[in-house]
C-alpha positions as CSV (number, residue, x, y, z in Angstrom):
1,M,-30.5,3.0,-27.1
2,D,-29.7,6.7,-27.1
3,H,-26.3,8.3,-28.0
4,P,-25.1,8.9,-24.5
5,A,-25.8,5.3,-23.3
6,R,-24.1,4.0,-26.3
7,A,-21.1,6.4,-25.8
8,G,-20.9,5.0,-22.2
9,L,-20.8,1.5,-23.4
10,I,-18.1,2.2,-25.9
11,G,-16.1,4.2,-23.4
12,A,-16.4,1.4,-20.8
13,A,-15.2,-1.1,-23.4
14,V,-12.2,0.9,-24.3
15,A,-11.4,1.3,-20.5
16,V,-11.6,-2.5,-20.2
17,G,-9.2,-3.0,-23.0
18,R,-6.6,-0.8,-21.3
19,S,-7.1,-2.2,-17.9
20,F,-5.2,-5.4,-18.9
21,Q,-1.9,-3.5,-18.8
22,P,0.5,-4.7,-16.1
23,N,1.6,-2.4,-13.3
24,L,4.1,-2.6,-10.4
25,L,3.3,-6.2,-9.3
26,T,1.7,-9.2,-11.0
27,R,-1.9,-9.8,-10.4
28,G,-4.4,-12.6,-10.5
29,S,-7.7,-13.0,-12.2
30,V,-9.8,-11.8,-9.5
31,D,-7.7,-8.6,-9.2
32,Q,-8.2,-8.1,-13.0
33,A,-11.9,-8.6,-12.7
34,I,-12.0,-5.9,-10.1
35,I,-10.1,-3.5,-12.1
36,S,-11.9,-4.2,-15.4
37,G,-15.3,-3.9,-13.7
38,A,-14.7,-0.9,-11.7
39,T,-13.0,1.0,-14.5
40,S,-15.8,0.1,-17.0
41,A,-18.4,1.4,-14.6
42,F,-16.5,4.7,-14.0
43,A,-15.9,5.1,-17.7
44,Y,-19.5,4.5,-18.6
45,G,-20.7,7.3,-16.2
46,L,-17.9,9.6,-17.4
47,F,-18.5,9.1,-21.2
48,S,-22.2,9.0,-21.0
49,S,-22.2,12.3,-19.1
50,G,-19.7,13.8,-21.6
51,D,-21.7,12.7,-24.6
52,S,-24.9,14.2,-22.9
53,L,-23.1,17.5,-22.8
54,I,-22.1,17.2,-26.4
55,N,-25.7,16.2,-27.3
56,A,-27.0,19.1,-25.4
57,V,-24.8,21.7,-27.3
58,A,-25.8,20.1,-30.6
59,A,-29.4,20.2,-29.6
60,R,-29.1,23.9,-28.7
61,I,-27.3,24.7,-32.0
62,S,-29.8,22.7,-34.2
63,R,-32.8,23.7,-32.0
64,S,-33.9,20.1,-31.8
65,E,-34.4,17.6,-29.1
66,H,-32.8,15.0,-31.2
67,P,-30.0,16.8,-33.1
68,S,-28.8,15.5,-36.4
69,S,-25.7,13.3,-36.8
70,A,-24.0,16.2,-38.6
71,A,-24.7,18.5,-35.7
72,R,-23.3,16.0,-33.2
73,L,-20.2,15.3,-35.3
74,G,-19.6,19.0,-35.7
75,V,-19.7,19.7,-31.9
76,A,-17.6,16.5,-31.3
77,A,-15.0,17.7,-33.8
78,A,-14.8,21.2,-32.3
79,V,-14.3,19.5,-28.8
80,G,-11.6,17.2,-30.2
81,I,-9.7,20.0,-31.8
82,I,-9.6,22.1,-28.6
83,G,-8.6,19.1,-26.6
84,G,-5.8,18.2,-28.9
85,A,-4.5,21.7,-28.9
86,V,-4.3,21.7,-25.2
87,V,-2.5,18.5,-25.0
88,R,0.1,19.4,-27.5
89,S,0.7,22.8,-25.8
90,V,1.2,21.3,-22.4
91,E,3.5,18.3,-22.6
92,W,4.3,16.2,-19.6
93,R,7.1,17.1,-17.4
94,E,8.7,15.6,-14.3
95,H,7.8,17.6,-11.1
96,E,5.2,19.6,-13.0
97,S,2.6,21.7,-11.1
98,N,-0.8,20.4,-10.3
99,R,-2.2,23.2,-12.5
100,R,-0.3,22.2,-15.6
101,A,-1.3,18.5,-14.9
102,A,-5.0,19.5,-14.6
103,I,-4.9,21.6,-17.9
104,R,-3.4,18.6,-19.8
105,L,-5.9,16.0,-18.2
106,T,-8.7,18.4,-19.4
107,G,-7.4,18.3,-22.9
108,Q,-7.0,14.6,-22.8
109,A,-10.6,14.2,-21.5
110,L,-11.9,16.4,-24.3
111,T,-10.0,14.5,-27.0
112,V,-11.0,11.0,-25.8
113,G,-14.6,12.1,-25.1
114,S,-14.8,13.6,-28.6
115,S,-13.5,10.3,-30.2
116,V,-16.0,8.2,-28.2
117,S,-18.8,10.6,-29.0
118,T,-17.9,10.5,-32.7
119,L,-17.9,6.6,-32.7
120,S,-21.2,6.6,-30.9
121,T,-22.7,8.9,-33.7
122,L,-21.2,6.9,-36.6
123,T,-22.4,3.5,-35.2
124,G,-26.1,4.4,-35.4
125,R,-29.0,6.7,-34.9
126,H,-30.6,7.8,-31.7
127,D,-33.0,4.7,-31.7
128,T,-30.3,2.2,-32.8
129,G,-30.9,-1.2,-31.2
130,R,-28.9,-2.8,-28.4
131,R,-27.2,-5.4,-30.6
132,T,-25.6,-2.7,-32.7
133,A,-24.4,-0.8,-29.6
134,L,-23.0,-3.9,-28.1
135,A,-21.2,-4.9,-31.3
136,A,-19.7,-1.4,-31.6
137,S,-18.6,-1.6,-28.0
138,A,-16.9,-5.0,-28.4
139,L,-15.0,-3.8,-31.5
140,A,-13.9,-0.7,-29.6
141,G,-12.7,-2.7,-26.6
142,A,-10.8,-5.2,-28.8
143,A,-9.1,-2.3,-30.7
144,S,-8.2,-0.6,-27.4
145,W,-6.6,-3.9,-26.1
146,L,-4.7,-4.4,-29.4
147,V,-3.4,-0.7,-29.4
148,T,-2.3,-1.1,-25.7
149,T,-0.3,-4.3,-26.5
150,P,-0.2,-5.5,-22.8
151,W,1.7,-8.6,-24.0
152,R,4.7,-6.5,-24.6
153,A,4.6,-4.8,-21.2
154,A,6.1,-6.1,-17.9
155,P,5.2,-5.4,-14.4
156,G,7.8,-3.6,-12.2
157,S,8.4,-6.8,-10.3
158,L,9.5,-8.6,-13.4
159,I,13.0,-7.4,-14.3
160,G,15.1,-8.6,-17.2
161,E,18.4,-8.5,-15.4
162,E,19.8,-10.2,-12.3
163,L,19.8,-7.9,-9.3
164,P,21.0,-8.1,-5.7
165,G,18.4,-10.0,-3.7
166,A,16.4,-11.1,-6.7
167,L,14.7,-14.5,-6.9
168,S,15.7,-16.3,-10.0
169,R,12.9,-17.9,-12.0
170,G,14.6,-19.2,-15.1
171,T,15.6,-16.2,-17.3
172,E,13.4,-13.7,-15.5
173,Y,13.7,-12.3,-12.0
174,F,10.8,-11.7,-9.6
175,L,11.3,-9.4,-6.7
176,E,7.9,-10.0,-5.1
177,D,6.8,-12.6,-2.6
178,T,4.0,-14.2,-4.7
179,V,3.9,-14.2,-8.5
180,R,0.3,-14.2,-9.8
181,E,-1.1,-14.5,-13.3
182,V,-4.3,-14.1,-15.2
183,R,-5.3,-17.4,-16.8
184,P,-6.7,-17.2,-20.4
185,I,-9.8,-19.0,-19.6
186,E,-10.5,-17.1,-16.5
187,A,-9.7,-13.9,-18.5
188,L,-12.4,-14.7,-21.1
189,G,-14.9,-15.5,-18.1
190,I,-13.9,-12.1,-16.7
191,A,-14.6,-10.4,-20.0
192,G,-18.0,-12.0,-20.1
193,V,-18.9,-11.1,-16.6
194,V,-17.6,-7.6,-17.1
195,G,-19.7,-7.1,-20.2
196,V,-22.9,-8.4,-18.5
197,V,-22.3,-6.2,-15.4
198,T,-21.4,-3.1,-17.5
199,Y,-24.5,-3.7,-19.6
200,G,-26.6,-4.1,-16.4
201,L,-25.1,-0.8,-15.1
202,A,-26.0,0.9,-18.4
203,R,-29.6,-0.2,-17.9
204,A,-29.7,0.9,-14.3
205,E,-27.9,4.2,-15.1
206,S,-30.4,4.9,-17.8
207,R,-33.4,4.4,-15.5
208,L,-31.8,6.5,-12.7
209,T,-31.1,9.2,-15.3
210,N,-34.7,9.1,-16.4
211,L,-35.9,9.3,-12.8
212,A,-33.6,12.1,-11.9
213,S,-34.7,14.0,-15.1
214,R,-38.4,13.8,-14.1
215,V,-37.7,14.8,-10.6
216,A,-35.9,17.9,-11.9
217,T,-38.8,18.9,-13.9
218,V,-41.0,18.9,-10.8
219,V,-38.3,21.0,-8.9
220,I,-37.0,23.2,-11.6
221,G,-39.6,23.0,-14.4
222,G,-39.3,22.4,-18.1
223,E,-39.2,19.0,-19.8
224,P,-37.3,15.8,-18.8
225,A,-35.2,16.1,-22.0
226,D,-33.9,19.5,-20.7
227,H,-32.4,17.7,-17.7
228,R,-30.7,14.7,-19.2
229,L,-27.2,16.0,-18.4
230,L,-28.3,16.6,-14.7
231,G,-29.6,13.1,-14.7
232,R,-26.4,11.6,-15.9
233,V,-24.3,13.5,-13.4
234,T,-26.8,12.5,-10.6
235,A,-26.4,8.7,-11.5
236,T,-22.5,9.1,-11.6
237,V,-22.6,10.7,-8.1
238,F,-24.8,7.9,-6.9
239,T,-22.4,5.3,-8.0
240,G,-19.5,7.0,-6.3
241,T,-21.5,7.2,-3.2
242,A,-22.4,3.5,-3.2
243,A,-18.6,2.6,-3.7
244,Y,-17.7,4.9,-0.6
245,L,-20.2,3.1,1.6
246,A,-18.9,-0.3,0.5
247,I,-15.4,0.8,1.4
248,D,-16.6,2.0,4.8
249,R,-18.3,-1.2,5.5
250,V,-15.2,-3.1,4.7
251,S,-13.2,-0.9,7.0
252,K,-15.6,-1.7,9.9
253,M,-15.3,-5.4,9.3
254,L,-11.5,-5.3,9.2
255,S,-11.4,-3.3,12.4
256,K,-13.1,-6.1,14.4
257,G,-10.3,-8.6,13.5
258,G,-7.5,-6.1,14.2
259,G,-8.7,-5.5,17.8
260,S,-8.8,-9.1,19.0
261,I,-6.1,-11.1,20.6
262,E,-5.3,-14.5,19.1
263,P,-5.3,-17.7,21.0
264,G,-1.6,-18.1,20.4
265,H,-1.0,-14.9,22.4
266,A,-3.6,-15.1,25.1
267,R,-1.1,-15.5,27.9
268,A,0.2,-12.1,29.2
269,P,4.0,-11.8,29.4
270,D,5.8,-12.9,32.6
271,S,8.7,-10.3,32.5
272,P,8.0,-7.1,34.2
273,M,10.1,-5.4,31.6
274,I,7.2,-5.9,29.1
275,T,3.9,-4.0,28.8
276,G,0.9,-6.2,29.8
277,S,2.7,-8.2,32.5
278,A,1.3,-8.1,36.0
279,A,4.0,-5.5,36.9
280,S,2.8,-3.1,34.3
281,G,-0.7,-2.8,35.7
282,L,-2.1,-2.7,32.2
283,A,-4.8,-5.2,31.4
284,W,-3.6,-7.7,28.7
285,D,-7.1,-7.7,27.1
286,K,-6.6,-4.1,26.3
287,Q,-4.0,-5.0,23.9
288,T,-5.0,-5.4,20.2
289,R,-3.9,-8.3,18.0
290,E,-0.7,-6.6,16.7
291,G,0.3,-5.2,20.1
292,A,-0.1,-8.6,21.8
293,R,1.9,-10.3,19.0
294,W,4.9,-7.8,19.4
295,L,4.9,-7.9,23.1
296,S,4.6,-11.6,23.3
297,M,7.5,-12.2,20.9
298,T,10.1,-10.3,23.0
299,L,13.4,-12.3,22.9
300,P,14.3,-14.1,26.0
301,P,18.0,-13.4,27.2
302,A,19.0,-17.1,26.8
303,S,18.1,-17.0,23.1
304,I,20.0,-13.8,22.6
305,A,23.1,-15.4,24.3
306,A,22.8,-18.6,22.3
307,V,22.5,-16.9,19.0
308,M,25.2,-14.3,19.6
309,G,27.6,-16.9,21.2
310,V,28.0,-15.0,24.5
311,A,27.8,-16.2,28.1
312,S,24.8,-14.1,29.0
313,A,22.4,-11.3,27.8
314,E,20.0,-8.9,29.4
315,Q,16.1,-9.1,29.1
316,P,15.1,-6.6,26.4
317,I,12.4,-4.0,27.3
318,R,9.3,-3.7,25.1
319,V,6.6,-1.1,25.9
320,Y,3.5,-0.5,23.8
321,A,0.5,1.8,24.0
322,S,-2.4,0.2,22.2
323,L,-5.3,2.0,20.6
324,D,-7.7,0.7,23.2
325,I,-5.6,1.5,26.2
326,A,-6.8,5.1,26.4
327,E,-9.3,7.4,24.7
328,S,-7.2,10.2,23.4
329,E,-3.8,10.7,21.7
330,A,-2.5,12.6,24.7
331,A,-3.7,9.8,27.1
332,R,-2.0,7.1,25.0
333,A,1.3,9.1,24.9
334,Q,1.2,9.4,28.7
335,V,0.7,5.7,29.0
336,L,3.7,5.0,26.9
337,L,5.8,7.5,28.7
338,D,4.7,6.1,32.1
339,E,5.8,2.6,30.8
340,I,9.2,4.0,29.7
341,D,9.6,5.5,33.2
342,R,8.4,2.3,35.0
343,T,10.9,0.0,33.2
344,N,13.7,2.5,33.3
345,A,13.9,2.1,29.5
346,L,16.0,5.1,29.0
347,Q,18.8,3.6,31.4
348,R,19.5,1.1,28.7
349,S,22.4,1.8,26.2
350,A,20.0,2.0,23.3
351,F,16.4,3.1,23.0
352,A,14.3,2.8,19.9
353,L,10.9,4.2,19.1
354,F,9.2,2.1,16.5
355,S,6.3,3.7,14.5
356,P,3.8,1.0,13.6
357,T,2.0,0.5,10.4
358,G,-1.7,1.3,10.1
359,S,-2.8,-2.0,11.8
360,G,-0.4,-1.4,14.7
361,Y,2.1,-3.9,13.4
362,V,5.8,-3.4,14.4
363,N,8.4,-5.2,12.4
364,Y,9.6,-8.1,14.5
365,V,12.6,-8.6,12.2
366,A,13.9,-5.1,12.9
367,T,13.1,-5.3,16.6
368,E,14.7,-8.7,17.1
369,T,17.7,-7.6,15.2
370,F,18.0,-4.7,17.5
371,E,17.8,-7.0,20.5
372,F,20.3,-9.3,19.2
373,L,22.9,-6.7,18.2
374,T,22.6,-4.9,21.7
375,L,22.8,-8.3,23.6
376,G,19.4,-7.3,25.1
377,D,20.7,-4.0,26.5
378,C,18.1,-2.0,24.9
379,A,14.4,-0.8,25.1
380,S,11.8,-0.7,22.3
381,A,8.6,1.4,22.4
382,A,5.6,1.8,20.1
383,I,2.3,3.6,20.1
384,Q,-0.7,2.6,18.0
385,Y,-3.1,4.9,16.1
386,S,-5.2,2.5,14.1
387,V,-6.2,-1.3,13.8
388,L,-6.8,-1.1,10.0
389,P,-4.4,-2.0,7.2
390,S,-2.4,1.0,6.1
391,A,-4.3,1.5,2.9
392,L,-7.6,2.1,5.1
393,S,-5.8,4.1,7.8
394,L,-4.8,7.2,5.7
395,G,-7.2,9.4,7.7
396,D,-5.4,8.5,11.0
397,V,-2.0,9.9,10.1
398,S,-2.4,13.2,11.7
399,A,-3.5,11.6,14.9
400,G,-0.6,9.2,14.8
401,T,1.8,12.0,14.1
402,A,0.4,14.1,17.0
403,Q,0.8,11.4,19.6
404,T,4.2,10.4,18.4
405,R,5.3,14.0,18.6
406,M,4.0,14.0,22.2
407,V,6.0,10.9,23.0
408,I,9.1,12.4,21.3
409,D,8.8,15.6,23.4
410,G,8.5,13.5,26.5
411,I,11.6,11.5,25.7
412,I,13.6,14.7,24.9
413,K,12.6,16.1,28.2
414,R,13.8,13.1,30.0
415,L,17.0,12.8,28.1
416,L,17.9,16.5,28.9
417,A,17.5,15.8,32.5
418,M,20.1,13.1,32.3
419,P,23.8,13.6,32.3
420,A,25.0,13.6,28.7
421,N,27.4,10.7,29.3
422,T,24.6,8.4,30.7
423,R,22.0,9.0,27.8
424,P,21.1,6.0,25.5
425,K,21.5,6.1,21.8
426,F,18.1,7.2,20.4
427,Y,16.8,5.5,17.3
428,L,13.7,5.8,15.1
429,F,12.2,3.1,13.0
430,G,9.2,3.5,10.8
431,E,7.5,1.1,8.2
432,S,4.8,1.9,5.6
433,L,2.3,4.3,7.1
434,G,4.4,4.4,10.3
435,S,7.2,5.9,8.2
436,Q,4.9,8.9,7.2
437,V,3.6,9.2,10.8
438,S,7.2,9.6,12.2
439,Q,8.5,11.7,9.3
440,D,5.6,14.2,9.4
441,M,7.0,15.5,12.7
442,F,9.8,17.0,10.7
443,R,7.9,18.8,8.1
444,G,9.6,22.1,7.3
445,S,12.6,21.3,9.4
446,W,14.8,20.2,6.6
447,I,17.6,17.8,7.7
448,Y,17.7,19.3,11.2
449,G,14.5,17.8,12.5
450,P,15.8,14.3,13.5
451,S,19.1,15.7,14.9
452,G,17.3,18.5,16.7
453,A,15.1,15.7,18.4
454,G,18.2,14.0,19.6
455,V,17.7,11.1,17.2
456,T,21.1,9.3,16.7
457,A,20.1,7.4,13.6
458,A,16.8,6.4,11.8
459,L,15.7,3.8,9.4
460,W,12.4,4.1,7.4
461,I,11.2,1.5,5.0
462,G,8.4,1.7,2.4
463,T,7.6,5.5,3.0
464,P,4.3,6.3,1.5
465,S,4.3,9.0,-1.3
466,A,2.3,11.5,0.8
467,S,5.3,12.0,3.2
468,T,5.9,15.8,2.9
469,W,9.3,15.6,4.6
470,R,10.6,13.1,2.1
471,K,9.4,15.3,-0.7
472,E,11.3,18.2,0.7
473,L,14.5,16.2,0.9
474,W,14.1,14.7,-2.6
475,G,13.4,18.2,-4.1
476,Q,13.7,18.4,-7.9
477,R,15.9,15.5,-8.5
478,S,15.1,13.2,-11.4
479,L,14.1,9.5,-11.0
480,A,16.2,8.8,-14.0
481,D,19.3,9.5,-12.1
482,A,20.9,7.4,-9.2
483,P,20.7,9.6,-6.1
484,T,23.9,10.7,-4.2
485,L,24.4,11.0,-0.5
486,G,22.5,13.9,1.0
487,P,21.2,16.3,1.8
488,G,23.3,16.1,5.0
489,A,23.5,12.6,6.5
490,T,20.3,11.4,4.8
491,Y,20.0,9.0,1.9
492,L,17.0,8.5,-0.3
493,P,17.4,5.6,-2.7
494,R,15.0,4.9,-5.5
495,S,15.4,1.2,-4.8
496,V,17.4,-1.1,-2.5
497,P,20.2,-1.7,-5.1
498,D,20.9,2.1,-5.1
499,W,21.9,1.7,-1.4
500,R,23.7,-1.6,-2.0
501,H,25.8,0.0,-4.9
502,L,27.2,2.7,-2.5
503,D,30.7,2.1,-1.4
504,S,31.4,1.2,2.2
505,T,32.4,4.8,3.2
506,E,29.3,6.4,1.9
507,R,27.0,3.8,3.6
508,D,28.8,4.5,6.9
509,A,28.1,8.1,6.5
510,I,24.3,7.7,6.5
511,D,22.4,8.5,9.7
512,Y,19.0,8.6,8.3
513,L,18.0,6.0,5.7
514,L,14.8,6.0,3.8
515,L,14.8,2.6,2.2
516,Q,12.3,1.4,-0.5
517,N,11.9,-1.3,-3.1
518,G,11.6,-0.1,-6.8
519,D,8.4,-2.1,-7.2
520,D,6.8,-1.2,-3.8
521,P,3.4,0.6,-4.6
522,I,3.3,2.2,-1.0
523,P,5.8,4.9,-2.0
524,K,4.1,5.4,-5.4
525,F,0.4,5.4,-4.5
526,G,-1.5,8.6,-3.9
527,T,-4.7,10.4,-5.1
528,Q,-2.6,12.3,-7.6
529,V,-2.1,9.0,-9.6
530,M,-5.8,9.2,-10.4
531,W,-5.6,12.5,-12.4
532,R,-2.0,13.0,-13.3
533,R,0.8,10.9,-14.8
534,P,3.3,10.1,-12.1
535,D,7.0,10.5,-12.4
536,W,7.7,6.7,-12.1
537,L,5.7,6.4,-15.4
538,G,7.8,8.9,-17.2
539,P,10.0,8.2,-20.3
540,D,13.0,7.4,-18.1
541,R,11.6,4.9,-15.7
542,P,13.5,3.7,-12.5
543,L,14.1,0.2,-11.5
544,G,10.8,-1.4,-10.4
545,A,8.4,0.7,-12.6
546,P,6.4,-1.3,-15.2
547,R,7.7,-1.3,-18.7
548,S,5.7,0.0,-21.6
549,T,2.6,0.5,-19.4
550,Q,0.8,3.7,-20.2
551,W,-0.8,5.8,-17.6
552,V,-4.6,5.7,-17.6
553,P,-6.6,8.2,-15.4
554,G,-8.5,6.3,-12.7
555,T,-7.4,2.8,-14.0
556,T,-3.7,3.3,-13.0
557,F,-4.9,4.4,-9.7
558,L,-6.9,1.3,-9.1
559,M,-4.1,-0.8,-10.3
560,T,-1.7,0.6,-7.9
561,F,-4.2,0.5,-5.0
562,L,-4.7,-3.3,-5.7
563,D,-0.9,-3.6,-5.8
564,M,-0.8,-2.2,-2.4
565,L,-3.1,-4.8,-1.1
566,N,-1.0,-7.5,-2.8
567,A,2.4,-5.9,-1.7
568,L,3.0,-8.1,1.2
569,T,2.3,-11.8,0.9
570,P,5.3,-13.3,2.6
571,T,6.0,-17.0,3.2
572,P,6.9,-17.3,6.9
573,G,10.6,-18.3,7.2
574,T,11.4,-17.4,3.7
575,F,12.7,-13.8,3.4
576,A,12.3,-12.2,0.0
577,E,12.9,-8.7,-1.3
578,G,10.3,-6.8,-3.3
579,G,7.0,-5.2,-3.1
580,H,6.5,-4.1,0.4
581,D,8.7,-6.8,2.0
582,Y,12.1,-5.6,3.4
583,R,12.8,-8.6,5.7
584,D,15.9,-9.7,3.6
585,V,17.7,-6.4,3.8
586,L,16.6,-5.2,7.1
587,P,19.3,-6.8,9.4
588,E,22.1,-5.4,7.2
589,A,20.4,-2.0,6.9
590,L,19.7,-1.6,10.6
591,S,23.2,-2.8,11.5
592,R,24.9,-0.4,9.2
593,T,22.8,2.7,9.8
594,W,22.4,2.4,13.6
595,R,26.1,1.4,13.8
596,L,25.3,-1.8,15.8
597,T,28.1,-4.0,14.8
598,A,28.5,-7.8,14.9
599,T,30.9,-10.3,13.3
600,P,29.9,-11.9,9.9
601,E,29.3,-15.2,11.8
602,Q,27.0,-13.5,14.3
603,M,25.1,-11.7,11.5
604,Q,24.7,-15.1,9.8
605,R,23.3,-16.7,13.0
606,I,21.0,-13.7,13.5
607,N,19.6,-14.2,10.0
608,V,19.0,-17.9,10.6
609,A,17.4,-17.2,13.9
610,L,15.1,-14.6,12.5
611,R,13.8,-17.0,9.9
612,Q,13.4,-19.9,12.4
613,R,11.4,-17.6,14.8
614,E,9.3,-16.2,12.1
615,L,8.1,-19.7,11.0
616,A,7.8,-21.0,14.5
617,W,5.6,-18.1,15.7
618,E,3.3,-18.4,12.6
619,L,2.8,-22.1,13.2
620,H,2.4,-21.6,16.8
621,R,-0.5,-19.2,16.2
622,D,-2.0,-21.6,13.6
623,Q,-1.8,-24.5,16.0
624,A,-3.2,-22.5,19.0
625,A,-6.1,-21.3,16.8
626,A,-6.8,-25.0,15.7
627,M,-6.8,-26.2,19.4
628,A,-9.0,-23.4,20.4
629,K,-11.9,-24.8,18.2
630,P,-14.5,-27.1,19.5
631,A,-13.3,-30.7,20.2
632,D,-15.1,-32.2,17.2
633,E,-13.3,-29.6,14.8
634,Q,-9.8,-29.8,16.2
635,K,-8.6,-32.7,14.1
636,E,-9.6,-31.3,10.8
637,A,-8.2,-27.8,11.8
638,L,-4.9,-29.4,12.7
639,Q,-4.7,-31.1,9.4
640,K,-5.0,-27.8,7.7
641,V,-2.1,-26.5,9.9
642,L,0.0,-29.5,8.8
643,A,-0.8,-28.8,5.2
644,T,0.1,-25.1,5.6
645,A,3.4,-26.0,7.3
646,T,4.2,-28.4,4.4
647,K,3.6,-25.6,2.0
648,Y,5.9,-23.3,4.0
649,V,8.9,-25.6,4.3
650,G,8.6,-27.5,1.0
651,H,8.3,-31.1,2.5
652,E,5.8,-33.2,4.3
653,V,5.2,-32.1,7.9
654,D,3.6,-34.4,10.5
655,E,2.7,-33.5,14.1
656,E,6.1,-34.4,15.5
657,E,7.8,-32.3,12.8
658,L,5.4,-29.4,13.6
659,R,6.3,-29.5,17.3
660,R,10.0,-29.5,16.4
661,L,9.6,-26.5,14.1
662,I,7.9,-24.5,16.8
663,S,10.3,-25.5,19.6
664,T,13.4,-24.7,17.5
665,G,12.2,-21.2,16.9
666,L,10.6,-20.4,20.2
667,Q,13.0,-22.1,22.8
668,P,16.4,-20.8,23.5
669,L,18.1,-23.6,21.5
670,G,20.5,-21.4,19.5
671,V,20.9,-21.8,15.8
672,E,21.2,-25.4,14.1
């Protein structure tokens, strides 16, 4: 095995050792396998290419196709000295420029590449056998794991002190919905599989490198040995392209599910105040899965009256423009504005524009809280820009922002045409990618954007790190310090406890709240995590950041990406606070920020009803899906629903109990 291939194996083993560090959330064995496998493959390509460069320089200096060990060590030492000097001269700083971060990353790459190349040289000659190379890689991986000491680190969701909203688990406190762990036996299996896969990739990469080198001799001329570096780079590019195509394939598969209506929501709404009803003139089958859910779940007036303890309530308005309802952003915006006009939505006392997540999901806890607190005298609107999960909808943000801006402009025009004393309170709500979509409208407008658009108050949860407007408001503040109110009437907490620790006067002064959990990966994930150390992994880490974890280029990026996929795994009917879950804090945050007051008893009843309805709707969907199967499969499917319900509520559920749970949540029976 040649030196570059051996360096690739050693580098891959080192990457695997460091990949066992925890990150924001806990993870399971499969997640760990993905991280270890992907980072080892990436490291193999990177370090084999780097060693090829060192080998090429050494060959040029010694004028030999196979340079001596002394020549290779000399070049590697020189590279390491240069890299070390760069790293020492450009220390990490919070809010540092991209240029400074890139220079330091280059120095780090030179230093690590030099070390791996040196180890490759010291562990054998050019023609050293595979066993020696594998043994050296195993030792390097073990050493990397020991130096990293992952057993001393803790994920951001594991906090060593009791916090508001935390779920107590003995002496520790988990803030995420589902706690995962890597089992030792599975971890050993993962290590074996990763080793085999990495070795297989090494063999495939070597063959691809040889092929590319021979092709280069035909196109450019010379000998294959002259083009080994080009071959290594070609192999690395090929691997990256394959990964991109795999992600694209997954996106297409997921989009099919996001565009279909479930059996539990097959019936169109009866109320003319809801999009999709016969009065709307919009075909129900043009709604997507999330659109149909949100529209079907509109609160009936009797439920509002029963929960709030009043004699009567109004029918809330919900209007929605699905992705499939029109071909263009402008056409979808017009559909929504037409629905606003048809239902006289702006004649209600309160109007809210909800910006959905990437899949088109609108938070029903926020919407139902809004409908309860206004006694139904409200209207809610939303416009969809994607059917994929937010992590796969990043390319749709600009389109989502454009059509949301069109809707806002249309609403402003209508509000200005109304007498000032008849205009409704105008609210904005955004979650996850939806937060970025609605915030991006205000880029460059400082704190005057929302108020200039006539927005009375706004609540954003889990804002992605890519939100430019939030970055403008945050400025050069340090994550080490608890933020104060401002600028203006905005508040940007690092985590929910920051907001909860404000006194009542300060919380009442907030018009625009950008709420986030400390261990939520959505506000922390971005391409910059791949190549620069993020502020939340600095020396003074905020609540929710992992303890003792070291930033690793590429690896931390993948860890945070998988944390995003695991950030929301809620148990229906059980509200938690952590990761990307904000159900527990939402009723209070919306009531305080939007100044929609209720008595403590009413808020308690709202919270109970929200949990009952969430569980009931989830079980209703499961039951409807089971009954939609062929007759000979229904019994088995129903048993699975009962098992799932048992898991949700913590006690045995039979068919009679299942019907009760569903009816309690969906019928206007009030709160038990």
